[in-house]
MIVEXTOR-637480 format. One record per residue: residue number from 1; residue in one letter; z, x negated, y of N, C-alpha, C in turn. Coordinates in nm, 4 decimals, decimal comma. Layout:
N
@resi:NUM	resn:A	n_w:Z	n_u:X	n_v:Y	ca_w:Z	ca_u:X	ca_v:Y	c_w:Z	c_u:X	c_v:Y
...
// end
This chain:
79
@resi:1	resn:M	n_w:18,9013	n_u:-3,6728	n_v:3,9356	ca_w:18,7834	ca_u:-3,6027	ca_v:3,8907	c_w:18,8079	c_u:-3,5864	c_v:3,7453
@resi:2	resn:T	n_w:18,7834	n_u:-3,4750	n_v:3,6720	ca_w:18,8110	ca_u:-3,4468	ca_v:3,5420	c_w:18,6795	c_u:-3,5149	c_v:3,4396
@resi:3	resn:K	n_w:18,7052	n_u:-3,5386	n_v:3,3242	ca_w:18,6036	ca_u:-3,5790	ca_v:3,2421	c_w:18,4966	c_u:-3,4745	c_v:3,2235
@resi:4	resn:Q	n_w:18,5525	n_u:-3,3308	n_v:3,2441	ca_w:18,4313	ca_u:-3,2462	ca_v:3,2362	c_w:18,3481	c_u:-3,2489	c_v:3,3600
@resi:5	resn:Q	n_w:18,4065	n_u:-3,2934	n_v:3,4869	ca_w:18,3264	ca_u:-3,2992	ca_v:3,6117	c_w:18,2200	c_u:-3,4071	c_v:3,5920
@resi:6	resn:I	n_w:18,2824	n_u:-3,5142	n_v:3,5320	ca_w:18,1571	ca_u:-3,6413	ca_v:3,5041	c_w:18,0551	c_u:-3,6068	c_v:3,4189
@resi:7	resn:I	n_w:18,1018	n_u:-3,5299	n_v:3,3214	ca_w:17,9894	ca_u:-3,4825	ca_v:3,2126	c_w:17,8879	c_u:-3,3956	c_v:3,2735
@resi:8	resn:S	n_w:17,9599	n_u:-3,3031	n_v:3,3372	ca_w:17,8528	ca_u:-3,1865	ca_v:3,4201	c_w:17,7507	c_u:-3,2597	c_v:3,5222
@resi:9	resn:Q	n_w:17,8391	n_u:-3,3264	n_v:3,6060	ca_w:17,7387	ca_u:-3,3991	ca_v:3,7153	c_w:17,6407	c_u:-3,5109	c_v:3,6548
@resi:10	resn:T	n_w:17,6809	n_u:-3,5751	n_v:3,5534	ca_w:17,5891	ca_u:-3,6641	ca_v:3,4794	c_w:17,4687	c_u:-3,6065	c_v:3,4054
@resi:11	resn:N	n_w:17,5042	n_u:-3,5103	n_v:3,3328	ca_w:17,4177	ca_u:-3,4214	ca_v:3,2652	c_w:17,3166	c_u:-3,3641	c_v:3,3663
@resi:12	resn:A	n_w:17,3721	n_u:-3,2918	n_v:3,4777	ca_w:17,2829	ca_u:-3,2281	ca_v:3,5697	c_w:17,1565	c_u:-3,3419	c_v:3,6291
@resi:13	resn:F	n_w:17,2211	n_u:-3,4645	n_v:3,6692	ca_w:17,1192	ca_u:-3,5720	ca_v:3,7186	c_w:17,0317	c_u:-3,6126	c_v:3,6115
@resi:14	resn:L	n_w:17,0593	n_u:-3,6173	n_v:3,4808	ca_w:16,9661	ca_u:-3,6522	ca_v:3,3761	c_w:16,8615	c_u:-3,5407	c_v:3,3610
@resi:15	resn:I	n_w:16,9053	n_u:-3,4250	n_v:3,3623	ca_w:16,8059	ca_u:-3,2885	ca_v:3,3502	c_w:16,7076	c_u:-3,2862	c_v:3,4861
@resi:16	resn:D	n_w:16,7780	n_u:-3,2798	n_v:3,6055	ca_w:16,7256	ca_u:-3,2638	ca_v:3,7279	c_w:16,6353	c_u:-3,3594	c_v:3,7728
@resi:17	resn:T	n_w:16,6989	n_u:-3,4671	n_v:3,7612	ca_w:16,6129	ca_u:-3,5877	ca_v:3,8326	c_w:16,5571	c_u:-3,6641	c_v:3,7338
@resi:18	resn:L	n_w:16,5874	n_u:-3,7012	n_v:3,6100	ca_w:16,5134	ca_u:-3,7747	ca_v:3,5237	c_w:16,4452	c_u:-3,6823	c_v:3,4339
@resi:19	resn:D	n_w:16,4577	n_u:-3,5541	n_v:3,4528	ca_w:16,3737	ca_u:-3,4547	ca_v:3,3571	c_w:16,3642	c_u:-3,4613	c_v:3,2122
@resi:20	resn:F	n_w:16,4972	n_u:-3,4908	n_v:3,1719	ca_w:16,5327	ca_u:-3,4750	ca_v:3,0377	c_w:16,5350	c_u:-3,3346	c_v:2,9755
@resi:21	resn:D	n_w:16,5089	n_u:-3,2945	n_v:2,8581	ca_w:16,5311	ca_u:-3,1717	ca_v:2,8053	c_w:16,6759	c_u:-3,1801	c_v:2,7884
@resi:22	resn:P	n_w:16,7254	n_u:-3,0500	n_v:2,8276	ca_w:16,8805	ca_u:-3,0185	ca_v:2,8080	c_w:16,9367	c_u:-3,0328	c_v:2,6751
@resi:23	resn:S	n_w:16,8283	n_u:-2,9942	n_v:2,5698	ca_w:16,8739	ca_u:-3,0089	ca_v:2,4301	c_w:16,8895	c_u:-3,1605	c_v:2,3690
@resi:24	resn:Q	n_w:16,8431	n_u:-3,2399	n_v:2,4559	ca_w:16,8553	ca_u:-3,3748	ca_v:2,4164	c_w:16,9917	c_u:-3,4371	c_v:2,4594
@resi:25	resn:I	n_w:17,0548	n_u:-3,3639	n_v:2,5684	ca_w:17,1742	ca_u:-3,4196	ca_v:2,6277	c_w:17,2855	c_u:-3,3801	c_v:2,5430
@resi:26	resn:T	n_w:17,3525	n_u:-3,4640	n_v:2,4630	ca_w:17,4494	ca_u:-3,4698	ca_v:2,3774	c_w:17,5375	c_u:-3,5881	c_v:2,3993
@resi:27	resn:P	n_w:17,6667	n_u:-3,5792	n_v:2,3680	ca_w:17,7433	ca_u:-3,6952	ca_v:2,4029	c_w:17,6919	c_u:-3,8257	c_v:2,2976
@resi:28	resn:D	n_w:17,6656	n_u:-3,7706	n_v:2,1832	ca_w:17,6313	ca_u:-3,8887	ca_v:2,0839	c_w:17,4561	c_u:-3,9302	c_v:2,0846
@resi:29	resn:A	n_w:17,3960	n_u:-3,8824	n_v:2,2055	ca_w:17,2701	ca_u:-3,9232	ca_v:2,2029	c_w:17,2560	c_u:-4,0400	c_v:2,2722
@resi:30	resn:E	n_w:17,1825	n_u:-4,1445	n_v:2,1898	ca_w:17,1696	ca_u:-4,2767	ca_v:2,2254	c_w:17,0681	c_u:-4,2918	c_v:2,3433
@resi:31	resn:L	n_w:17,1000	n_u:-4,3910	n_v:2,4513	ca_w:17,0216	ca_u:-4,3803	ca_v:2,5711	c_w:16,8861	c_u:-4,4276	c_v:2,5542
@resi:32	resn:R	n_w:16,8692	n_u:-4,5322	n_v:2,4734	ca_w:16,7474	ca_u:-4,5938	ca_v:2,4459	c_w:16,6644	c_u:-4,5159	c_v:2,3373
@resi:33	resn:R	n_w:16,7111	n_u:-4,5089	n_v:2,2378	ca_w:16,6735	ca_u:-4,4681	ca_v:2,1206	c_w:16,6310	c_u:-4,3121	c_v:2,1133
@resi:34	resn:D	n_w:16,7524	n_u:-4,2384	n_v:2,1266	ca_w:16,7076	ca_u:-4,0709	ca_v:2,1566	c_w:16,6510	c_u:-4,0338	c_v:2,2915
@resi:35	resn:L	n_w:16,6909	n_u:-4,0944	n_v:2,4039	ca_w:16,6425	ca_u:-4,0432	ca_v:2,5396	c_w:16,5300	c_u:-4,1424	c_v:2,5602
@resi:36	resn:G	n_w:16,5182	n_u:-4,2453	n_v:2,5187	ca_w:16,3837	ca_u:-4,3349	ca_v:2,5817	c_w:16,4217	c_u:-4,3654	c_v:2,7168
@resi:37	resn:I	n_w:16,5288	n_u:-4,4073	n_v:2,7426	ca_w:16,5692	ca_u:-4,4468	ca_v:2,8713	c_w:16,4873	c_u:-4,5976	c_v:2,9149
@resi:38	resn:T	n_w:16,4202	n_u:-4,6006	n_v:3,0159	ca_w:16,3632	ca_u:-4,7171	ca_v:3,0520	c_w:16,4463	c_u:-4,8114	c_v:3,1329
@resi:39	resn:S	n_w:16,3899	n_u:-4,9157	n_v:3,1635	ca_w:16,4500	ca_u:-5,0040	ca_v:3,2847	c_w:16,4762	c_u:-4,9299	c_v:3,3993
@resi:40	resn:V	n_w:16,3535	n_u:-4,8519	n_v:3,4413	ca_w:16,3621	ca_u:-4,7830	ca_v:3,5590	c_w:16,4410	c_u:-4,6745	c_v:3,5686
@resi:41	resn:D	n_w:16,4665	n_u:-4,6170	n_v:3,4604	ca_w:16,5587	ca_u:-4,4798	ca_v:3,4245	c_w:16,6973	c_u:-4,5567	c_v:3,4583
@resi:42	resn:A	n_w:16,7191	n_u:-4,6668	n_v:3,4009	ca_w:16,8592	ca_u:-4,7312	ca_v:3,4025	c_w:16,9041	c_u:-4,7770	c_v:3,5359
@resi:43	resn:V	n_w:16,7945	n_u:-4,8113	n_v:3,6259	ca_w:16,8388	ca_u:-4,8499	ca_v:3,7510	c_w:16,8723	c_u:-4,7099	c_v:3,8429
@resi:44	resn:A	n_w:16,7991	n_u:-4,6041	n_v:3,8154	ca_w:16,8265	ca_u:-4,4901	ca_v:3,8830	c_w:16,9597	c_u:-4,4201	c_v:3,8359
@resi:45	resn:I	n_w:16,9890	n_u:-4,4479	n_v:3,6962	ca_w:17,1390	ca_u:-4,4187	ca_v:3,6407	c_w:17,2469	c_u:-4,4799	c_v:3,7132
@resi:46	resn:A	n_w:17,2297	n_u:-4,6194	n_v:3,7208	ca_w:17,3122	ca_u:-4,7146	ca_v:3,8056	c_w:17,3408	c_u:-4,6638	c_v:3,9469
@resi:47	resn:T	n_w:17,2289	n_u:-4,6400	n_v:4,0095	ca_w:17,2292	ca_u:-4,5732	ca_v:4,1442	c_w:17,2981	c_u:-4,4577	c_v:4,1628
@resi:48	resn:F	n_w:17,2716	n_u:-4,3458	n_v:4,0827	ca_w:17,3267	ca_u:-4,2154	ca_v:4,0874	c_w:17,4949	c_u:-4,2450	c_v:4,0514
@resi:49	resn:V	n_w:17,5410	n_u:-4,3309	n_v:3,9569	ca_w:17,6739	ca_u:-4,3687	ca_v:3,9313	c_w:17,7308	c_u:-4,4273	c_v:4,0381
@resi:50	resn:Q	n_w:17,6914	n_u:-4,5092	n_v:4,1247	ca_w:17,7439	ca_u:-4,5732	ca_v:4,2469	c_w:17,7454	c_u:-4,4556	c_v:4,3326
@resi:51	resn:K	n_w:17,6542	n_u:-4,3995	n_v:4,3731	ca_w:17,6538	ca_u:-4,3079	ca_v:4,4848	c_w:17,7404	c_u:-4,1887	c_v:4,4591
@resi:52	resn:T	n_w:17,7569	n_u:-4,1514	n_v:4,3486	ca_w:17,8237	ca_u:-4,0207	ca_v:4,3049	c_w:17,9844	c_u:-4,0385	c_v:4,2844
@resi:53	resn:F	n_w:18,0063	n_u:-4,1558	n_v:4,2027	ca_w:18,1371	ca_u:-4,1729	ca_v:4,1657	c_w:18,2049	c_u:-4,2973	c_v:4,2056
@resi:54	resn:G	n_w:18,1019	n_u:-4,3682	n_v:4,2894	ca_w:18,1592	ca_u:-4,4926	ca_v:4,3760	c_w:18,1975	c_u:-4,5927	c_v:4,2652
@resi:55	resn:C	n_w:18,1344	n_u:-4,6120	n_v:4,1568	ca_w:18,1502	ca_u:-4,7199	ca_v:4,0738	c_w:18,0212	c_u:-4,7703	c_v:4,0367
@resi:56	resn:P	n_w:18,0020	n_u:-4,9320	n_v:4,0726	ca_w:17,8896	ca_u:-4,9841	ca_v:4,0327	c_w:17,8690	c_u:-5,0146	c_v:3,8704
@resi:57	resn:I	n_w:17,7561	n_u:-5,0008	n_v:3,8380	ca_w:17,7334	ca_u:-5,0632	ca_v:3,6963	c_w:17,6305	c_u:-5,1847	c_v:3,7267
@resi:58	resn:I	n_w:17,6724	n_u:-5,2986	n_v:3,6735	ca_w:17,5477	ca_u:-5,4002	ca_v:3,6779	c_w:17,4997	c_u:-5,4108	c_v:3,5470
@resi:59	resn:Q	n_w:17,3850	n_u:-5,4956	n_v:3,5627	ca_w:17,2988	ca_u:-5,5127	ca_v:3,4450	c_w:17,3539	c_u:-5,5416	c_v:3,3133
@resi:60	resn:P	n_w:17,4528	n_u:-5,6209	n_v:3,2932	ca_w:17,5129	ca_u:-5,6536	ca_v:3,1540	c_w:17,5872	c_u:-5,5332	c_v:3,0910
@resi:61	resn:E	n_w:17,6577	n_u:-5,4462	n_v:3,1760	ca_w:17,7177	ca_u:-5,3317	ca_v:3,1430	c_w:17,6500	c_u:-5,2271	c_v:3,1229
@resi:62	resn:I	n_w:17,5247	n_u:-5,2045	n_v:3,1862	ca_w:17,4486	ca_u:-5,0860	ca_v:3,1407	c_w:17,3854	c_u:-5,1142	c_v:3,0256
@resi:63	resn:K	n_w:17,3516	n_u:-5,2376	n_v:2,9631	ca_w:17,2897	ca_u:-5,2530	ca_v:2,8648	c_w:17,3968	c_u:-5,2528	c_v:2,7390
@resi:64	resn:A	n_w:17,5074	n_u:-5,2451	n_v:2,7650	ca_w:17,6091	ca_u:-5,2374	ca_v:2,6599	c_w:17,6442	c_u:-5,0799	c_v:2,6390
@resi:65	resn:L	n_w:17,6088	n_u:-4,9980	n_v:2,7196	ca_w:17,6133	ca_u:-4,8358	ca_v:2,7195	c_w:17,5190	c_u:-4,7874	c_v:2,6127
@resi:66	resn:I	n_w:17,5553	n_u:-4,7538	n_v:2,5057	ca_w:17,4606	ca_u:-4,7072	ca_v:2,3825	c_w:17,4334	c_u:-4,5491	c_v:2,3853
@resi:67	resn:T	n_w:17,5520	n_u:-4,4767	n_v:2,3875	ca_w:17,5208	ca_u:-4,3256	ca_v:2,3922	c_w:17,5767	c_u:-4,2661	c_v:2,5393
@resi:68	resn:L	n_w:17,5500	n_u:-4,1594	n_v:2,5603	ca_w:17,6132	ca_u:-4,0772	ca_v:2,6647	c_w:17,7416	c_u:-4,0836	c_v:2,6627
@resi:69	resn:Q	n_w:17,7913	n_u:-4,0738	n_v:2,5712	ca_w:17,9526	ca_u:-4,0838	ca_v:2,5544	c_w:18,0145	c_u:-4,2128	c_v:2,6241
@resi:70	resn:D	n_w:17,9289	n_u:-4,3176	n_v:2,5743	ca_w:17,9653	ca_u:-4,4473	ca_v:2,6433	c_w:17,9698	c_u:-4,4452	c_v:2,7981
@resi:71	resn:L	n_w:17,8626	n_u:-4,3780	n_v:2,8505	ca_w:17,8162	ca_u:-4,3760	ca_v:2,9851	c_w:17,9310	c_u:-4,2805	c_v:3,0497
@resi:72	resn:Y	n_w:17,9940	n_u:-4,1775	n_v:3,0082	ca_w:18,0865	ca_u:-4,0726	ca_v:3,0527	c_w:18,2137	c_u:-4,1552	c_v:3,0421
@resi:73	resn:D	n_w:18,2371	n_u:-4,2401	n_v:2,9415	ca_w:18,3823	ca_u:-4,3124	ca_v:2,9423	c_w:18,3896	c_u:-4,4125	c_v:3,0279
@resi:74	resn:Y	n_w:18,2656	n_u:-4,5000	n_v:3,0539	ca_w:18,2460	ca_u:-4,5989	ca_v:3,1556	c_w:18,2808	c_u:-4,5432	c_v:3,3024
@resi:75	resn:I	n_w:18,2267	n_u:-4,4202	n_v:3,3319	ca_w:18,2412	ca_u:-4,3884	ca_v:3,4640	c_w:18,3889	c_u:-4,3493	c_v:3,4808
@resi:76	resn:A	n_w:18,4659	n_u:-4,2757	n_v:3,3679	ca_w:18,5902	ca_u:-4,2191	ca_v:3,3650	c_w:18,6885	c_u:-4,3519	c_v:3,3861
@resi:77	resn:R	n_w:18,6689	n_u:-4,4452	n_v:3,3370	ca_w:18,7369	ca_u:-4,5652	ca_v:3,3229	c_w:18,7426	c_u:-4,6369	c_v:3,4946
@resi:78	resn:N	n_w:18,6149	n_u:-4,6325	n_v:3,5320	ca_w:18,6143	ca_u:-4,7022	ca_v:3,6782	c_w:18,6020	c_u:-4,6207	c_v:3,7791
@resi:79	resn:I	n_w:18,6343	n_u:-4,5098	n_v:3,7884	ca_w:18,6612	ca_u:-4,4321	ca_v:3,9232	c_w:18,7961	c_u:-4,4237	c_v:3,9826
// end
């Protein structure tokens, strides 16, 4: 899977499932500060990553992800 596929699938999930405005979805957007991701959203993201890419994200790891780029990179490293 290419990095662009990871980005496209992740962005589609954020927009379609978590209902984020597409203009908010940029690699440097901070998950908590810019997007306002809650703990419920974090669980949904972790579940999405596990089901879609086959790589689990445990609680300490998801807290360490600051930006969307961090999330994309994490997925790319672990699939």
